[in-house]
Backbone as numpy.savetxt, mean C-alpha at the origin, in Angstrom:
# Nx Ny Nz CAx CAy CAz Cx Cy Cz
-23.57 -60.57 -93.53 -24.93 -59.63 -93.55 -23.34 -59.01 -92.98
-23.92 -57.91 -94.76 -23.64 -56.69 -94.53 -24.10 -55.64 -94.51
-23.50 -55.08 -93.60 -23.80 -53.74 -92.60 -23.84 -52.19 -93.85
-24.40 -51.52 -94.12 -24.27 -50.61 -94.67 -24.87 -49.57 -93.54
-24.22 -48.55 -93.13 -24.03 -47.05 -93.12 -25.17 -46.55 -93.25
-26.62 -46.19 -93.01 -26.63 -44.90 -93.13 -26.98 -43.87 -92.50
-26.66 -42.35 -92.71 -26.38 -40.74 -91.74 -27.17 -40.81 -90.85
-28.08 -41.41 -90.97 -29.06 -41.66 -89.53 -28.32 -42.37 -88.61
-27.89 -43.71 -88.21 -27.27 -44.65 -87.20 -25.78 -43.76 -87.41
-25.02 -43.50 -88.11 -23.82 -42.71 -88.20 -24.35 -41.76 -86.71
-25.07 -41.16 -86.58 -25.92 -39.45 -85.78 -26.30 -40.00 -84.64
-26.92 -40.97 -84.57 -27.72 -41.79 -83.22 -25.81 -42.32 -82.35
-24.94 -43.34 -83.14 -23.46 -44.18 -83.15 -22.48 -42.74 -81.90
-22.58 -41.45 -82.86 -22.22 -40.65 -82.51 -22.63 -39.88 -81.09
-24.49 -39.85 -81.86 -25.35 -39.24 -80.10 -24.78 -40.50 -78.93
-24.83 -41.28 -78.87 -24.23 -42.44 -77.86 -22.79 -42.13 -77.47
-22.11 -42.36 -78.25 -20.67 -42.27 -77.26 -20.49 -40.37 -77.27
-20.50 -38.96 -77.46 -20.70 -37.90 -76.67 -21.18 -38.21 -75.97
-22.71 -38.97 -76.07 -23.48 -39.35 -74.46 -22.93 -39.82 -73.57
-21.69 -40.59 -73.53 -21.16 -41.55 -73.09 -19.73 -40.84 -72.70
-19.53 -40.23 -73.49 -18.05 -39.46 -72.97 -18.52 -38.45 -72.23
-19.63 -37.87 -72.33 -20.16 -36.57 -71.36 -20.22 -37.22 -70.52
-20.93 -38.10 -69.78 -20.85 -38.96 -69.03 -19.67 -39.46 -68.30
-18.82 -39.85 -68.63 -17.69 -40.66 -68.32 -17.12 -38.66 -67.93
-16.82 -37.87 -68.21 -16.28 -36.21 -68.48 -16.77 -36.51 -66.81
-18.90 -35.69 -67.18 -19.03 -35.36 -65.68 -18.74 -36.92 -64.23
-18.22 -37.96 -64.59 -18.33 -38.67 -63.19 -17.35 -38.66 -62.45
-15.99 -38.05 -63.97 -14.58 -37.61 -63.78 -14.59 -36.56 -62.96
-15.23 -35.25 -63.91 -15.49 -34.01 -62.93 -16.28 -34.25 -61.38
-17.13 -34.72 -61.58 -17.41 -34.48 -60.09 -16.10 -35.29 -59.19
-16.01 -36.35 -59.58 -14.96 -37.45 -58.64 -13.59 -36.43 -58.34
-13.35 -35.91 -59.29 -12.43 -34.46 -58.59 -12.76 -33.42 -58.05
-13.89 -33.22 -57.96 -14.51 -31.78 -58.25 -15.31 -32.26 -55.62
-15.02 -34.52 -55.47 -15.61 -33.98 -54.21 -13.62 -34.38 -53.69
-13.21 -34.86 -54.58 -11.34 -35.49 -54.35 -11.47 -33.75 -53.72
-11.15 -33.15 -54.77 -10.28 -31.54 -54.19 -11.67 -30.71 -52.75
-12.76 -31.21 -53.01 -12.87 -30.22 -51.37 -12.75 -31.12 -50.26
-12.71 -32.29 -50.28 -12.27 -32.78 -48.73 -10.57 -32.43 -49.28
-10.12 -32.52 -49.73 -8.13 -31.24 -49.34 -8.71 -30.97 -49.37
-9.70 -29.68 -49.46 -9.53 -27.97 -49.01 -10.47 -28.08 -47.42
-11.51 -29.20 -47.40 -11.91 -28.73 -45.64 -9.89 -29.50 -44.78
-9.73 -30.33 -45.68 -8.58 -31.18 -44.71 -7.11 -29.80 -44.85
-6.97 -29.31 -45.63 -6.17 -27.95 -45.47 -6.83 -26.33 -43.93
-8.44 -26.64 -44.87 -8.62 -25.36 -43.39 -8.52 -25.52 -42.58
-9.37 -27.35 -41.81 -8.85 -27.42 -40.69 -7.49 -27.42 -39.96
-6.40 -28.00 -40.97 -5.29 -28.48 -40.02 -5.16 -26.61 -40.47
-5.13 -25.61 -41.60 -4.96 -24.24 -40.80 -5.78 -24.03 -39.60
-6.98 -23.64 -39.33 -8.27 -23.68 -38.78 -6.96 -24.29 -36.83
-6.79 -25.53 -37.00 -6.45 -25.50 -35.47 -4.85 -25.02 -35.38
-3.95 -24.38 -36.52 -2.61 -24.31 -36.64 -3.43 -22.47 -36.22
-4.43 -22.37 -36.08 -4.71 -20.26 -36.40 -5.29 -20.43 -34.47
-6.23 -21.72 -34.39 -6.61 -21.73 -32.46 -5.14 -21.89 -31.43
-4.12 -22.60 -31.70 -3.07 -23.67 -31.12 -2.27 -21.26 -31.19
-2.02 -20.92 -32.44 -1.40 -19.64 -32.18 -2.61 -18.82 -31.03
-3.92 -18.17 -31.62 -4.23 -17.86 -30.28 -4.41 -17.94 -28.90
-4.37 -18.84 -28.94 -4.43 -19.57 -27.42 -2.38 -19.29 -26.66
-1.66 -19.47 -27.87 -0.98 -19.24 -27.41 -0.34 -17.55 -26.44
-1.27 -16.54 -28.02 -0.38 -15.65 -27.90 -2.34 -14.31 -26.01
-2.66 -15.49 -26.38 -3.71 -15.47 -25.43 -2.84 -15.52 -23.88
-2.31 -16.82 -23.90 -1.41 -17.38 -22.90 -0.17 -15.87 -22.40
0.47 -15.52 -23.22 1.45 -14.40 -23.19 0.71 -13.15 -22.83
-0.74 -12.19 -23.38 -1.53 -11.94 -23.20 -1.40 -11.97 -21.63
-1.67 -13.35 -20.79 -2.28 -13.13 -19.72 -0.83 -13.10 -19.30
0.36 -13.70 -19.18 1.40 -13.48 -18.47 1.74 -11.72 -18.50
1.88 -11.49 -20.15 2.19 -9.46 -19.75 1.03 -8.99 -18.92
-0.40 -9.02 -18.77 -1.06 -8.87 -17.47 -0.76 -8.62 -16.63
-0.15 -9.73 -16.22 0.31 -10.34 -14.38 1.54 -9.63 -14.38
2.13 -9.28 -15.46 3.50 -8.39 -15.13 3.34 -6.79 -15.60
2.60 -6.02 -16.43 2.50 -5.45 -16.28 1.39 -4.66 -15.21
0.77 -5.23 -14.84 -1.52 -5.03 -13.82 -0.23 -5.30 -12.62
-0.77 -6.65 -12.44 -1.03 -7.63 -10.56 0.52 -7.49 -10.39
1.11 -6.96 -10.16 2.58 -7.06 -9.37 2.95 -5.87 -8.81
2.52 -4.95 -10.08 2.53 -3.31 -9.23 1.29 -2.82 -8.02
0.50 -4.00 -9.02 -0.94 -3.65 -7.25 -1.13 -3.83 -6.56
0.26 -5.57 -6.17 0.50 -5.82 -4.48 1.63 -5.04 -4.50
2.64 -4.55 -5.43 2.90 -3.79 -4.80 2.94 -2.91 -4.07
2.23 -1.97 -4.75 1.13 -0.52 -4.71 0.22 -0.80 -3.25
0.14 -1.35 -2.89 -1.04 -1.66 -2.62 -0.30 -2.31 -0.88
0.64 -3.70 -0.89 2.10 -3.77 -0.08 2.43 -2.59 0.85
2.88 -0.56 -0.37 3.45 -0.13 0.22 2.32 1.00 0.87
1.20 0.24 0.05 0.49 1.34 1.13 -0.02 1.13 2.32
0.03 -0.76 2.12 -0.62 -0.87 3.74 0.44 0.02 4.82
1.65 -0.37 4.04 2.92 -0.78 5.45 2.71 0.77 5.38
2.48 1.75 4.80 2.81 3.34 4.85 1.41 3.65 6.36
0.55 3.53 6.58 -0.53 3.66 6.33 -0.81 2.98 8.15
0.10 1.08 7.80 -0.01 0.74 9.88 0.95 1.59 9.73
2.67 1.99 9.55 4.03 3.12 10.02 2.69 4.26 10.44
2.03 4.66 10.02 1.93 5.60 10.42 0.69 5.85 11.13
-0.45 4.92 11.13 -1.15 4.85 12.54 0.04 4.21 13.84
0.56 3.21 13.68 1.53 3.52 14.49 2.10 4.06 15.19
2.87 4.91 14.44 3.54 6.79 14.97 2.49 7.57 16.06
0.90 7.78 14.86 -0.02 8.45 15.66 -0.10 8.10 17.46
-0.46 6.94 16.91 -0.82 5.76 18.62 0.44 6.12 18.75
1.20 5.89 19.15 2.42 6.10 19.96 3.09 7.53 20.44
3.09 8.43 19.57 2.57 9.78 19.51 1.71 10.07 20.54
0.09 9.84 20.09 -0.91 10.30 21.26 -0.79 9.55 22.94
0.46 8.63 22.44 -0.18 7.87 24.80 0.83 8.73 24.49
2.04 9.43 24.15 3.16 10.33 24.61 2.82 11.32 25.52
2.16 12.22 24.47 1.35 13.21 24.61 0.45 13.91 26.04
-0.52 12.03 26.48 -1.50 11.81 26.94 -0.88 11.07 28.38
0.59 10.95 27.84 1.16 11.16 29.17 2.31 11.70 29.87
2.56 12.97 28.64 2.82 13.73 29.66 1.78 14.77 30.22
0.22 14.68 30.12 -0.28 15.32 30.56 -0.53 15.25 31.10
-0.39 14.05 31.32 -0.91 13.41 33.33 0.44 13.78 34.29
2.05 13.03 33.27 3.41 14.12 34.53 2.46 15.66 35.20
2.27 15.96 33.74 1.84 17.70 34.27 0.69 17.99 35.16
-0.15 17.16 35.14 -0.66 17.12 35.95 -0.83 16.89 36.98
-0.22 15.76 37.81 1.29 16.11 38.73 1.87 16.60 39.24
2.74 17.07 39.14 3.21 18.04 39.22 3.39 19.58 39.31
1.86 20.05 38.90 0.98 20.63 39.06 0.36 20.53 40.82
-0.18 19.21 40.92 -0.99 19.70 42.33 0.52 19.16 43.27
2.18 18.51 42.75 2.70 18.76 43.86 3.39 20.17 43.62
3.43 21.09 43.00 3.80 22.40 43.51 2.82 23.18 43.76
1.35 22.65 43.38 0.93 23.72 44.64 0.95 22.95 46.18
0.64 21.96 46.23 1.03 21.00 47.49 2.33 21.80 48.70
3.54 21.84 47.52 4.32 22.66 47.92 4.44 24.04 48.19
3.71 24.77 47.77 3.08 25.96 47.32 1.99 26.23 49.09
1.58 25.73 49.27 0.71 25.30 50.51 1.63 25.25 51.90
2.80 24.02 51.59 3.43 24.39 52.70 4.51 24.70 53.00
4.99 25.84 51.29 6.05 26.88 52.55 5.10 28.20 52.74
3.73 28.28 52.17 3.07 29.29 52.88 3.27 29.16 54.20
2.56 27.60 54.67 2.42 27.45 55.92 3.75 27.24 56.65
5.08 27.39 56.72 6.18 27.41 56.57 6.44 29.04 57.44
6.29 29.54 56.22 6.52 31.13 56.09 5.24 31.47 57.89
4.59 30.88 57.83 3.35 31.58 58.77 3.63 30.86 60.21
4.49 29.94 60.45 4.71 28.58 61.42 6.09 29.72 62.23
6.52 30.73 60.92 7.90 30.88 61.59 7.83 32.26 61.23
7.08 33.25 61.58 6.93 34.34 60.53 7.53 35.33 59.76
8.87 34.70 59.18 9.26 35.64 57.82 10.64 35.42 58.57
11.56 34.41 59.63 12.71 34.47 59.98 12.79 33.39 59.40
14.08 33.45 59.00 15.40 31.81 58.21 16.43 31.88 58.64
16.76 30.89 57.94 17.92 30.96 58.09 19.34 30.32 57.17
20.70 31.67 57.60 21.27 31.18 56.14 22.71 31.51 56.73
23.72 31.37 55.03 24.76 30.55 55.56 25.67 31.30 54.73
26.25 32.76 54.23 27.21 33.53 53.65 28.63 33.41 53.77
29.43 32.54 53.02 30.52 32.49 53.21 30.72 31.85 54.56
30.95 30.53 55.18 30.41 30.35 56.22 30.24 31.35 57.05
29.89 31.80 57.16 28.78 32.14 58.78 27.75 31.78 58.10
26.47 32.10 59.93 25.93 31.73 60.12 25.22 32.98 60.08
23.69 33.27 59.58 22.43 34.46 60.07 21.17 33.63 60.16
20.69 34.20 61.05 19.07 33.87 60.94 18.92 36.06 60.89
17.63 35.96 58.97 17.36 37.40 58.75 15.87 36.98 59.78
16.12 38.53 60.13 14.51 38.70 61.01 13.54 39.13 60.01
12.82 39.07 59.88 11.27 39.99 59.35 11.97 42.28 59.44
11.08 42.27 58.46 11.17 43.60 59.04 10.53 44.52 60.25
11.38 45.53 60.63 10.85 46.10 61.87 10.56 45.30 62.73
11.69 43.71 62.69 11.59 42.72 64.11 12.86 43.88 64.84
13.70 44.24 64.56 14.66 44.74 65.45 14.94 46.86 64.70
15.19 48.15 65.70 15.28 49.24 65.91 16.68 48.85 64.68
17.80 48.64 64.83 19.25 49.38 64.95 19.83 47.68 64.78
19.92 47.46 63.69 20.42 45.54 63.44 21.43 45.86 63.50
22.79 44.90 64.17 24.18 44.86 64.04 25.07 44.35 63.05
23.65 43.86 61.95 23.65 43.11 60.94 22.17 43.00 59.61
22.64 43.29 58.04 21.52 43.10 57.59 21.34 42.60 56.24
21.23 41.69 55.51 20.88 40.55 54.89 20.44 41.09 53.83
20.06 41.50 52.57 18.44 41.65 51.93 17.91 42.81 52.59
18.82 43.60 53.60 18.16 45.16 53.46 16.69 44.08 54.91
17.08 43.65 55.25 16.16 42.65 56.47 17.31 42.55 57.51
16.92 43.07 58.56 18.04 42.92 59.77 18.43 41.89 60.73
18.85 41.43 60.51 20.01 40.24 60.76 20.85 39.49 62.17
21.07 38.09 62.74 21.35 37.76 63.48 22.72 36.90 63.22
23.92 37.21 63.79 24.63 36.36 63.26 25.13 35.55 64.08
24.68 34.16 63.86 25.15 33.14 65.44 26.98 32.86 65.36
27.36 32.65 65.82 28.72 31.76 66.49 28.96 30.88 65.83
30.36 30.54 65.39 30.28 30.10 64.54 31.32 27.88 65.06
31.07 28.74 66.82 30.83 27.64 67.73 30.28 25.93 67.78
């Protein structure tokens, strides 16, 4: 049997062959696109992991920098503030205690001075103004003014009697 070709058969075969080749081309292109998509996903995921690790390292460096730049000076500043405040409080407490102690001592001395003045006034009242003095080895009894009319001795303008040195 001999086969004769007619133009319709040839066109049908060309169409069939073109359809087959187009299908194969589309399948190959789709396969290549899938493989390219998978490769791109792998590359993108790898880059994403790299970016995440770099960002984590940057965050860690920023934390360390913040600790060095802010936390340590803050702690040092607070420590100095507390030290100065505590020292000032201690000094003020000590000074107020010293001042209070001196006020109490002053009050005690005022009472003692007043008592001594009262004792002196009492002594002067009981001795009628007579005093005993020693001047250059000589002893005198100094009398109140007007006690003697012609005193043999005077001390400070007041009449006096010289005592024997025996």
